[in-house]
N, C-alpha and C positions, 0 to 999 in steps of 0.2 A: 345304809352302807353304800355306798355305789363302787360297784364292779367295771371297771373296763376290761374288753377282748380279750384282753392280753392275761389274767391275773391267775396264775398255777391255780389257787388255791382252791382243797376241794373238800369236803368234808360228808360223810357219810356214818348213814346210823343201818344195822342191820337190821330186820323184825322178823324173826323166824317162825313160822306157822305151823306145828311137824301135823296137825288135827286134817289144814287145808290142803301139807302137801307143797310150799311155795314158800317162798325168802322171798325177802322184800328189800329192795336197796335200795332209802329214800340220798339220793346225793342236794345238795346242798353246795351254793359255793358258779362258779361260771365254769362251765364246759368248754374246752375247742378240744383239737385237731394232738394242742398238744399237750395234752394231758387225760387225754379220755381213755388213754394206756391204765391211765390207774383204778379208770372203772375197772378194765376188762383182768384188771390180776386180781380184786374182788370179790369178780364171779366166779370168776378160774376157783377160784380156793371154796369156795359153795359148789358150785358144779363138785367139787372133786370129795369132799363133804359128806355132802347133801344130793347123790344122783340120782337122785326119782324126784328132786323138787323145781317146780315149775321157775324159774327166779325172775324178778321184776324192778327192773331198775328203772329208778321212781325218780322221776325230769323235773313234776309239776313246782318243787322247790329251787329250781336251775336256774339258768339262764343258756345256752348251748347254743354254741355256730354252729352252722348251717354245715361246714365241712361235717360235723361232728357227728349231730342229728342225724345225717344223711349216712354216717358211716354206721351208727349205730342203729338205724332203720335195718342196713343190710345186714349185718349179722344179726339181728330177731329174726330177720325173715328166711334167711339161713340155717338158724337155732346151730350155730355154732360160735364159738368163742375168741377170740385172738387169745393170745398170752401175756399179752405185756409186755412181754420181753423178746420173742424169740419168734417162725415163724408159723410153731406150731399151734392147730387146732383144735377147742373140747366144746363137743357135742353137747348142746343140754335145749334144753325149754325155754327161752329166755324170753319175756314180752319186754315192752316198754313202754310207761305211763308220759306223753308227749309233756313241754315242757309248754309255760303261757308264755316266754320267750324268747325266739329263738335268733340270733345275733347272727345279720345280712352283713355281709365282706364289702366294704367300700369298694367300690369301681376307682382305680386312677387311675387319672388320663394323664 
């Protein structure tokens, strides 16, 4: 199936490893600046339910727009997740598994 950069559909699989103290959010589909908030909602729920867990957002099975990966990397660097709804932030241990494909924005002349 071919996805274009504007495809808003994402699916996630959440894997909780209680022994390792981590939760992996495996993302499938195309992550854009417009739909990245959905990942924040999922990650924030995990952070609230399992505050001691490291949250791993696994993008290896997705394609991610350049603005979205830049934003996710900054969130991981800061160890903060946006609510996805308002401007509030939740502290967490956040790590990314980079996507194989980063979609570059086309320059319009």
